[in-house]
C-alpha positions as CSV (number, residue, x, y, z in Angstrom):
1,M,-44.9,-11.1,-0.5
2,A,-43.0,-7.9,0.7
3,T,-43.4,-5.1,-0.8
4,M,-41.1,-4.8,-4.1
5,Q,-42.1,-8.4,-5.2
6,L,-45.9,-7.1,-5.0
7,L,-45.0,-3.7,-6.9
8,K,-43.2,-6.3,-9.9
9,R,-46.5,-7.9,-10.2
10,L,-48.4,-4.8,-10.4
11,A,-46.0,-4.4,-13.0
12,T,-48.5,-6.0,-15.5
13,L,-50.0,-3.3,-16.1
14,L,-49.8,-0.6,-19.3
15,T,-49.6,2.5,-17.3
16,L,-47.5,1.2,-14.5
17,T,-44.8,-0.7,-16.2
18,A,-42.8,2.0,-17.4
19,L,-43.0,4.2,-14.3
20,L,-41.9,1.0,-11.5
21,G,-39.3,0.4,-13.8
22,L,-37.7,4.1,-13.0
23,I,-37.1,3.0,-10.2
24,G,-34.1,0.4,-11.3
25,C,-32.9,3.4,-13.4
26,S,-29.6,5.3,-13.1
27,S,-31.4,8.7,-13.1
28,L,-34.5,8.5,-12.0
29,T,-35.8,12.2,-12.8
30,L,-34.0,11.8,-16.8
31,A,-36.2,8.3,-16.4
32,Y,-39.9,10.5,-15.0
33,G,-39.6,12.9,-17.8
34,Q,-39.7,10.6,-20.5
35,L,-42.5,8.9,-18.7
36,P,-45.6,8.8,-21.9
37,L,-42.3,7.7,-24.2
38,L,-41.3,4.7,-22.0
39,A,-45.0,3.8,-21.5
40,G,-46.2,3.9,-25.1
41,L,-43.1,1.8,-26.5
42,W,-43.9,-1.0,-23.7
43,A,-47.9,-0.6,-24.4
44,D,-47.0,-0.5,-28.2
45,N,-45.5,-3.9,-27.7
46,Y,-48.2,-5.4,-26.2
47,L,-50.7,-4.2,-28.4
48,D,-49.5,-3.1,-31.6
49,L,-51.1,0.3,-31.7
50,D,-51.5,2.0,-35.2
51,S,-50.2,5.8,-34.9
52,R,-53.1,7.2,-33.9
53,Q,-53.6,4.9,-31.0
54,R,-50.3,5.9,-30.2
55,A,-50.7,9.8,-30.5
56,Q,-53.5,9.1,-28.2
57,L,-52.2,7.1,-25.6
58,K,-48.8,9.6,-25.9
59,T,-52.0,12.3,-24.6
60,Q,-53.2,10.8,-22.0
61,L,-49.8,8.9,-20.4
62,Q,-49.3,13.0,-19.9
63,A,-52.0,13.6,-18.7
64,W,-51.8,10.7,-16.0
65,Q,-48.3,11.7,-15.2
66,A,-49.4,15.4,-14.7
67,W,-52.2,13.8,-11.9
68,H,-49.2,11.4,-10.4
69,R,-46.3,14.2,-10.2
70,R,-48.4,16.2,-7.7
71,E,-51.0,13.5,-6.1
72,E,-48.6,10.6,-5.8
73,L,-44.8,11.7,-5.8
74,P,-45.9,13.2,-2.1
75,Q,-47.2,9.6,-1.1
76,W,-43.8,8.0,-2.4
77,I,-41.6,10.9,-0.1
78,A,-43.9,9.5,2.5
79,L,-43.7,6.3,2.3
80,L,-39.7,6.1,2.1
81,R,-40.2,8.3,5.8
82,Q,-42.0,5.7,6.9
83,A,-39.7,2.7,5.4
84,N,-36.7,5.1,7.0
85,A,-38.1,5.3,10.8
86,A,-39.0,1.7,10.9
87,L,-34.6,1.2,10.6
88,D,-34.6,2.6,13.9
89,D,-35.2,-0.4,15.9
90,G,-34.9,-3.0,13.6
91,V,-37.9,-3.5,11.0
92,T,-41.2,-5.5,12.3
93,H,-43.3,-8.0,10.4
94,D,-45.8,-5.5,11.1
95,E,-44.1,-2.7,9.9
96,L,-43.4,-4.3,6.6
97,L,-47.2,-5.4,6.2
98,A,-47.7,-1.2,6.2
99,L,-45.3,-0.4,4.0
100,E,-47.0,-2.8,1.7
101,R,-50.4,-1.5,2.8
102,G,-49.5,1.9,1.5
103,A,-47.7,0.7,-1.4
104,R,-50.9,-0.8,-2.5
105,A,-52.7,1.8,-1.7
106,S,-50.8,4.2,-3.8
107,V,-51.1,1.5,-6.8
108,E,-55.2,1.1,-6.2
109,R,-55.3,5.2,-6.4
110,C,-53.0,5.0,-9.4
111,L,-55.7,2.7,-11.2
112,Q,-58.3,4.4,-10.4
113,H,-57.4,7.8,-12.1
114,A,-56.3,5.4,-15.0
115,A,-58.8,3.5,-16.1
116,P,-60.7,6.7,-18.0
117,L,-57.7,7.5,-19.3
118,A,-57.2,4.3,-20.8
119,A,-60.4,3.9,-21.7
120,P,-60.6,5.6,-24.9
121,V,-57.4,3.4,-26.0
122,L,-58.5,0.2,-24.9
123,A,-62.1,0.7,-26.5
124,G,-60.5,1.1,-29.6
125,L,-58.9,-1.9,-30.0
126,R,-59.3,-4.1,-33.1
127,P,-59.7,-7.5,-32.3
128,E,-56.4,-8.7,-33.6
129,Q,-54.9,-6.6,-31.1
130,W,-56.3,-8.1,-28.2
131,Q,-55.0,-11.3,-30.0
132,H,-51.8,-9.7,-29.8
133,L,-51.6,-8.8,-26.4
134,Q,-52.5,-12.5,-25.3
135,K,-49.6,-14.0,-27.7
136,K,-47.0,-11.3,-26.2
137,M,-48.1,-12.8,-23.0
138,D,-48.1,-16.5,-23.7
139,E,-44.6,-15.8,-25.0
140,K,-43.3,-14.1,-21.9
141,T,-44.9,-16.8,-19.9
142,E,-43.0,-19.4,-21.7
143,E,-39.9,-17.1,-21.7
144,W,-40.4,-16.8,-17.8
145,R,-41.2,-20.8,-17.3
146,D,-37.9,-21.8,-19.4
147,K,-35.6,-19.7,-17.1
148,I,-37.0,-20.2,-14.2
149,G,-37.9,-24.1,-14.1
150,G,-34.5,-25.0,-16.8
151,P,-31.5,-26.4,-15.1
152,R,-30.4,-22.8,-13.7
153,G,-34.2,-22.2,-12.5
154,A,-32.7,-21.9,-9.0
155,D,-30.1,-19.4,-9.9
156,E,-32.3,-16.8,-11.9
157,R,-34.6,-16.9,-9.0
158,A,-31.5,-15.9,-6.8
159,K,-30.7,-13.3,-9.3
160,R,-33.9,-12.0,-9.8
161,Y,-34.4,-12.0,-6.2
162,T,-31.0,-9.7,-5.8
163,T,-31.7,-7.4,-8.6
164,N,-35.5,-6.6,-6.8
165,L,-33.7,-5.9,-3.5
166,E,-31.3,-3.2,-5.2
167,R,-34.2,-1.8,-6.8
168,W,-35.3,-0.8,-3.6
169,L,-32.8,-0.7,-1.1
170,G,-29.6,0.6,-3.7
171,D,-26.5,-1.2,-4.3
172,L,-26.3,-4.4,-2.3
173,D,-22.2,-4.8,-1.1
174,R,-21.3,-8.2,-1.8
175,P,-22.4,-10.0,1.5
176,L,-25.6,-9.0,1.5
177,R,-25.9,-10.1,-2.0
178,R,-24.3,-13.6,-1.3
179,Q,-27.2,-13.9,1.7
180,A,-30.2,-13.4,-0.7
181,A,-29.0,-15.3,-2.9
182,A,-28.7,-18.4,-0.7
183,D,-32.4,-17.1,0.6
184,A,-33.7,-17.6,-3.0
185,K,-32.0,-20.6,-3.8
186,S,-33.0,-22.4,-0.8
187,W,-36.3,-21.3,-1.1
188,H,-39.4,-24.1,-2.5
189,F,-40.2,-23.4,-5.8
190,D,-43.6,-25.3,-6.7
191,L,-43.0,-24.2,-11.3
192,A,-46.5,-25.8,-11.9
193,L,-48.4,-23.9,-8.8
194,M,-46.8,-21.0,-9.6
195,S,-47.5,-21.1,-13.3
196,Q,-51.2,-21.9,-12.8
197,G,-51.4,-18.6,-10.7
198,R,-49.3,-16.5,-13.8
199,T,-51.8,-17.8,-16.2
200,Q,-54.6,-16.9,-14.0
201,R,-53.3,-13.4,-13.2
202,Q,-52.7,-13.1,-17.0
203,T,-56.5,-14.1,-18.2
204,R,-57.7,-11.5,-15.1
205,L,-55.8,-8.7,-16.9
206,V,-57.4,-8.9,-20.0
207,Q,-60.8,-9.4,-18.4
208,A,-60.2,-6.0,-16.3
209,L,-58.6,-4.1,-19.5
210,R,-61.9,-5.2,-21.5
211,A,-64.1,-4.0,-18.5
212,W,-61.8,-0.1,-18.7
213,S,-62.6,-0.8,-22.3
214,H,-66.5,-0.4,-21.5
215,Q,-66.1,1.9,-18.7
216,D,-66.5,-0.3,-16.5
217,F,-63.8,1.5,-14.0
218,A,-64.5,-0.1,-10.6
219,T,-64.6,-3.8,-12.0
220,G,-62.1,-3.4,-14.2
221,T,-60.0,-2.1,-11.0
222,A,-60.6,-4.4,-8.3
223,M,-60.2,-6.9,-10.9
224,L,-56.4,-5.7,-11.3
225,M,-55.6,-4.9,-6.9
226,Q,-57.0,-9.0,-7.3
227,D,-54.1,-9.9,-9.2
228,S,-51.6,-8.4,-6.3
229,Q,-52.9,-10.8,-4.1
230,T,-51.2,-14.1,-3.1
231,L,-53.0,-17.2,-3.6
232,P,-53.4,-19.6,-0.9
233,A,-51.2,-22.3,-2.5
234,E,-48.5,-19.2,-2.7
235,M,-48.5,-18.6,1.1
236,P,-46.0,-20.2,1.9
237,Y,-43.8,-18.7,-0.8
238,R,-44.4,-15.3,0.5
239,E,-43.5,-15.8,3.7
240,E,-40.5,-17.2,3.0
241,I,-40.1,-14.2,0.9
242,I,-41.0,-12.1,3.9
243,T,-38.5,-13.9,6.4
244,S,-35.6,-13.3,3.8
245,L,-36.4,-9.3,3.5
246,L,-36.2,-9.3,7.7
247,K,-33.3,-11.0,8.3
248,L,-31.7,-9.2,5.8
249,L,-32.8,-5.4,6.6
250,N,-32.0,-6.7,10.7
251,G,-29.2,-8.3,9.5
252,M,-27.0,-5.0,8.2
253,D,-24.4,-3.4,10.2
254,T,-23.7,-0.2,10.4
255,A,-22.2,1.1,7.3
256,Q,-24.6,-1.2,4.9
257,R,-27.1,0.6,7.6
258,E,-26.0,4.4,6.3
259,A,-25.5,3.0,2.6
260,L,-29.8,2.3,2.7
261,R,-30.3,5.5,4.5
262,K,-28.3,7.6,2.0
263,H,-30.2,5.8,-1.2
264,W,-33.1,6.4,0.1
265,A,-32.6,10.2,1.3
266,D,-31.1,10.4,-2.5
267,W,-34.8,9.1,-3.7
268,S,-36.7,11.7,-1.5
269,N,-34.1,14.6,-3.1
270,E,-35.0,13.4,-6.6
271,L,-38.7,13.0,-5.7
272,R,-39.0,16.3,-4.3
273,S,-37.3,17.9,-7.2
274,L,-39.7,16.2,-9.1
275,Q,-42.9,17.3,-7.4
276,A,-41.7,20.8,-8.1
277,A,-40.4,20.7,-11.7
278,H,-44.2,21.2,-12.6
């Protein structure tokens, strides 16, 4: 699974969902400043928090954001520098996997720091709130299955793939969007297999959050990281994504490559400004 797919999958975690979603915002600086609010709204939607729990979560998210600004923004800037360097002579499979490992390491550090902050909120959840979480995830899965497996499933998969590409690579011109969409439509997609994997990950997510609620931080974090791993049966699909991404990156003309470099440079500048803000 390519780097953007990995991070999209990890967006199920409440402390990271809003943060990762910021990358697609028109103003990263504005959205990053609203992270506690955005993450709190997301968590409330899934957990149906009461006013006391919302206030508690907001305090914990602010603490997590302060840590992230200080410790992880420099790591994100370094990853962008690494990605930019890989463009010089053509991105290789190994370079792409190295970027993925760097992103996974960042996510793991974020989870490790989030665990003790999330624990008091999770420990205070009532049984009906855990049930609400399961209900919301089941609804999202059913919605996903209807869109991905419906009559226009191939179009939906193509749309999601190009949207994720643009989240990380910036606006793609028409030829690149057409190429990406054609690739996604051509991939073999086993709905039953993918649904099974999604169900397994949701089950593990709840188990991980329950482990955090009991202050078993190592187990919970390990389970969440396991959720990001590609299942053996999903490997062919992962390889199709990687092949498509490498073809797209290495097939860019000069203008397309410069547009990508500018996008990453602008993003890096915003991250540096955020880092220096506090």
